[in-house]
C-alpha positions as CSV (number, residue, x, y, z in Angstrom):
1,M,-78.1,210.6,79.8
2,T,-74.9,212.9,79.9
3,N,-73.9,215.5,82.6
4,T,-76.8,214.1,84.8
5,V,-75.3,211.0,86.2
6,T,-73.4,210.8,89.4
7,A,-71.1,207.5,90.0
8,Q,-70.4,205.7,93.2
9,N,-68.2,202.7,94.0
10,T,-70.1,199.6,95.0
11,A,-69.1,197.9,98.4
12,S,-68.6,194.4,96.0
13,G,-65.9,195.6,93.8
14,D,-64.1,198.3,91.5
15,S,-67.3,198.8,89.7
16,S,-69.4,201.8,89.8
17,L,-73.2,202.3,90.0
18,S,-74.6,205.3,88.1
19,M,-77.5,207.4,89.4
20,H,-79.6,210.3,87.6
21,T,-79.4,213.3,89.6
22,G,-82.5,214.3,88.2
23,W,-84.0,211.5,91.0
24,W,-83.5,214.3,93.8
25,S,-83.8,217.5,91.5
26,S,-87.1,216.4,90.1
27,G,-88.9,215.2,93.0
28,W,-90.1,211.9,91.9
29,G,-88.3,210.4,95.2
30,Q,-91.1,212.0,97.0
31,I,-93.7,210.6,94.7
32,L,-92.8,207.0,93.8
33,P,-91.8,204.4,96.6
34,Q,-88.5,206.3,98.2
35,H,-86.1,203.2,98.4
36,Q,-87.4,200.8,95.4
37,G,-87.9,203.8,93.4
38,M,-84.2,204.9,94.2
39,L,-82.8,201.6,93.5
40,L,-84.7,201.2,90.4
41,C,-83.2,204.4,89.2
42,M,-79.8,203.3,90.1
43,V,-80.1,200.0,88.2
44,L,-81.7,201.4,85.3
45,G,-79.3,204.3,85.3
46,T,-76.4,202.1,85.3
47,A,-77.9,200.1,82.8
48,T,-78.3,203.1,80.3
49,V,-74.4,204.2,81.3
50,R,-72.9,200.5,81.1
51,E,-75.3,199.7,77.6
52,V,-76.1,196.7,79.4
53,E,-79.0,194.8,77.3
54,G,-81.6,192.5,78.3
55,D,-84.8,192.7,80.5
56,L,-85.3,193.4,83.9
57,D,-84.5,190.3,85.4
58,E,-81.2,190.3,83.2
59,I,-79.9,193.5,83.8
60,V,-80.7,193.3,87.8
61,D,-78.6,190.0,87.7
62,Q,-75.7,191.7,85.5
63,I,-75.4,194.7,87.5
64,V,-76.5,193.3,91.2
65,G,-75.4,189.9,91.0
66,D,-75.4,188.0,94.1
67,S,-75.3,191.4,96.2
68,R,-79.2,191.1,97.2
69,T,-78.3,191.8,100.6
70,G,-77.5,195.5,102.1
71,L,-78.2,198.2,99.8
72,F,-80.1,195.8,97.3
73,A,-82.1,193.8,99.6
74,L,-85.2,195.6,98.6
75,L,-85.2,194.3,95.3
76,G,-85.7,190.8,96.2
77,D,-84.3,187.5,94.9
78,D,-86.2,187.9,91.8
79,I,-87.7,191.8,91.9
80,N,-91.4,190.6,92.9
81,L,-90.9,191.7,96.6
82,P,-94.0,194.0,97.9
83,I,-93.3,197.8,97.7
84,M,-92.4,199.0,101.1
85,W,-94.3,202.2,102.0
86,L,-93.6,202.0,105.5
87,D,-89.9,201.9,107.0
88,E,-89.6,199.6,109.5
89,E,-86.0,200.6,110.5
90,E,-87.3,204.3,110.9
91,L,-90.4,203.3,113.1
92,E,-87.8,201.4,115.2
93,S,-85.8,204.1,115.9
94,A,-88.8,206.7,116.5
95,E,-88.2,208.2,119.7
96,S,-92.0,208.8,121.0
97,D,-95.0,207.4,120.0
98,E,-96.2,210.7,118.5
99,E,-93.1,210.4,116.3
100,R,-94.2,206.8,115.0
101,D,-97.7,208.0,114.5
102,E,-96.3,210.9,112.2
103,I,-94.1,208.1,110.4
104,R,-97.1,205.9,109.7
105,S,-99.2,208.8,108.7
106,S,-96.7,209.9,106.4
107,A,-96.2,206.7,104.7
108,A,-99.8,206.1,104.0
109,E,-100.1,209.8,102.6
110,H,-97.4,208.7,100.2
111,E,-98.9,205.6,99.1
112,A,-102.2,207.4,99.0
113,T,-100.9,210.1,96.9
114,L,-99.1,208.1,94.1
115,T,-102.3,205.6,94.1
116,S,-104.8,208.4,93.5
117,A,-102.6,210.1,91.0
118,L,-101.9,206.9,88.9
119,Q,-105.6,205.9,89.1
120,A,-106.4,209.7,87.7
121,A,-104.0,209.2,84.7
122,G,-105.4,205.6,83.6
123,L,-102.2,203.9,85.2
124,P,-101.9,200.7,86.9
125,V,-100.9,200.8,90.5
126,P,-97.9,199.0,91.6
127,T,-97.8,196.5,94.2
128,T,-94.3,195.3,93.7
129,T,-90.6,196.2,93.0
130,R,-91.0,194.3,89.4
131,E,-94.5,196.4,88.8
132,L,-93.0,199.6,89.8
133,A,-90.1,199.2,87.1
134,Q,-93.0,199.3,84.5
135,T,-94.8,202.3,86.6
136,M,-91.3,204.3,85.7
137,L,-91.5,202.9,82.1
138,D,-95.4,204.5,81.9
139,L,-94.2,207.8,83.2
140,K,-91.3,208.0,81.0
141,L,-88.2,208.0,83.4
142,V,-86.9,205.2,81.3
143,C,-87.3,203.9,78.1
144,H,-86.5,200.1,77.2
145,Q,-86.5,199.5,73.2
146,D,-84.9,196.3,71.7
147,G,-83.3,195.3,74.8
148,V,-81.8,198.6,75.3
149,W,-82.0,200.7,78.3
150,S,-82.0,204.7,78.1
151,M,-82.8,207.7,80.4
152,P,-83.8,211.1,79.0
153,E,-81.3,213.8,79.7
154,E,-83.9,215.4,82.3
155,F,-86.8,213.7,83.9
156,P,-90.0,215.2,83.1
157,L,-91.4,216.8,86.5
158,P,-93.7,214.9,88.4
159,E,-96.7,217.9,88.5
160,D,-96.5,217.8,84.5
161,T,-97.2,214.1,84.3
162,L,-99.6,213.4,87.0
163,T,-102.4,215.6,88.9
164,L,-100.9,215.9,92.3
165,P,-102.7,217.8,95.3
166,E,-101.4,221.0,96.6
167,P,-99.9,219.9,99.8
168,V,-97.5,217.7,97.6
169,L,-97.3,220.7,95.1
170,A,-96.1,223.0,97.8
171,R,-93.7,220.1,99.2
172,L,-92.0,219.9,96.0
173,Q,-91.6,223.7,95.3
174,K,-90.0,224.2,98.7
175,M,-87.7,221.1,97.9
176,R,-86.5,222.7,94.9
177,H,-85.9,226.1,96.3
178,Y,-83.8,224.5,98.9
179,T,-81.9,222.4,96.3
180,Y,-81.4,225.8,94.3
181,T,-80.0,227.6,97.6
182,E,-78.1,224.9,98.9
183,V,-74.7,225.4,97.6
184,A,-74.6,229.3,97.9
185,D,-76.1,229.0,101.6
186,Q,-73.3,226.3,102.4
187,R,-70.9,228.4,101.3
188,I,-72.3,231.7,103.3
189,V,-72.1,229.6,106.4
190,R,-68.4,228.0,105.9
191,H,-67.5,232.0,105.3
192,L,-68.8,232.9,108.5
193,I,-67.5,230.1,110.2
194,D,-64.3,229.0,109.1
195,D,-63.3,232.9,107.9
196,L,-64.8,234.9,110.4
197,D,-65.0,232.8,113.3
198,Y,-68.8,233.0,114.4
199,P,-69.0,236.8,113.9
200,T,-71.8,238.6,115.9
201,E,-72.6,240.5,112.9
202,V,-71.0,240.9,109.3
203,F,-70.8,244.4,107.3
204,T,-71.2,243.1,103.4
205,S,-72.8,243.2,100.4
206,L,-74.3,240.9,98.0
207,D,-71.4,241.5,95.5
208,R,-69.0,240.5,98.1
209,L,-70.8,237.5,98.8
210,V,-70.9,236.9,95.3
211,T,-67.4,236.7,95.2
212,I,-66.7,234.7,98.2
213,T,-69.3,231.5,97.4
214,G,-68.7,232.2,93.4
215,E,-72.4,231.5,93.1
216,D,-74.4,234.0,91.2
217,L,-76.3,237.2,92.7
218,D,-79.9,235.1,92.1
219,Q,-78.7,232.4,94.1
220,V,-77.1,234.4,96.9
221,R,-80.3,236.6,97.4
222,A,-82.3,233.3,97.7
223,A,-79.7,231.5,100.1
224,L,-80.0,235.0,102.1
225,E,-83.7,234.7,102.0
226,Q,-83.7,231.4,103.4
227,L,-81.4,232.2,106.0
228,V,-83.8,234.9,106.9
229,E,-86.7,232.5,106.8
230,I,-85.8,229.7,109.0
231,G,-84.5,231.9,111.5
232,D,-80.8,231.6,111.2
233,A,-79.9,235.2,110.5
234,Q,-81.5,238.8,109.9
235,L,-80.1,241.7,107.6
236,Y,-80.5,245.3,108.6
237,R,-79.7,248.5,107.1
238,G,-79.8,252.1,108.3
239,D,-78.8,254.2,111.4
240,P,-81.1,253.3,113.5
241,R,-81.0,249.8,111.9
242,A,-84.2,248.5,110.0
243,V,-85.0,245.1,108.5
244,V,-84.1,244.7,105.0
245,A,-85.2,242.1,102.4
246,A,-82.6,240.6,99.9
247,K,-84.7,240.8,97.3
248,D,-84.6,244.7,97.5
249,L,-80.9,245.2,98.0
250,P,-78.6,246.7,95.3
251,A,-75.8,244.3,94.8
252,H,-73.4,246.9,95.8
253,Q,-75.0,248.2,98.9
254,R,-73.7,247.3,102.1
255,F,-76.0,245.8,105.2
256,Y,-75.6,243.7,108.2
257,L,-75.8,240.3,108.0
258,V,-76.5,239.0,111.5
259,P,-76.5,235.2,112.7
260,D,-78.6,234.0,115.3
261,W,-76.0,231.3,116.3
262,E,-78.2,230.0,119.0
263,A,-81.2,229.3,116.5
264,F,-78.3,228.0,113.8
265,N,-77.2,225.3,116.2
266,E,-80.7,224.4,117.0
267,N,-81.4,224.2,113.1
268,R,-78.6,222.5,112.0
269,M,-75.7,220.3,112.3
270,T,-72.5,222.2,113.5
271,I,-69.7,222.5,110.3
272,R,-66.3,222.1,111.5
273,R,-63.0,222.6,110.0
274,A,-61.0,219.0,109.9
275,D,-57.2,220.5,110.3
């Protein structure tokens, strides 16, 4: 599991936990139970990297120890806690009945999607954290052989393993698009804010933005398309000006990038330079 793991310090000491980055990029976090799935991925990823051997209880004890509060509360004392589909804290922080209804509906849809997909594949539906670990084994997100835990270099995609409804497939595709464009998007935004101080417009080219962001041409195109799609900016060419799509621009051709700062401030958190 090389080149696909990020590490973070635990609150309990100098040791670190490893997290397979494929958890987010593959989309499994939107298919499996969000919180307990992520925690298991973290524990099993850490067992893989540290080469911790043993059954599930043994590796949880070795990696988590007595830290069964805070981050690891949802693993429970013996990982037999029921799976949590509805996040009570999220529900409590909701600001309206409509938002609470939406949270409940989303949780029920999430559970129904996994239940249906596993049943269609002839796999048991997990009801506890322990059973969820077996589901991850069944889905080949992790392997346990002779006491040794391992994870693949890349996770299989959910839609390549399970039959999923069209709305879920569309969400996964959109999520991956944003993941693909995120770095170029943020670097373009930082250029507009930090370097150009919220300009009304910029006369630029794809080549120039490639140089500024350090990202490749396809990613810059996709990031510009995303800026336009969510209403943060518009692209123009010519005199009189006409709207142009990033996909139709030659790399060297100049165009006007016109941010909509009012929409931007509604869509995003404000980025400020810390001096």
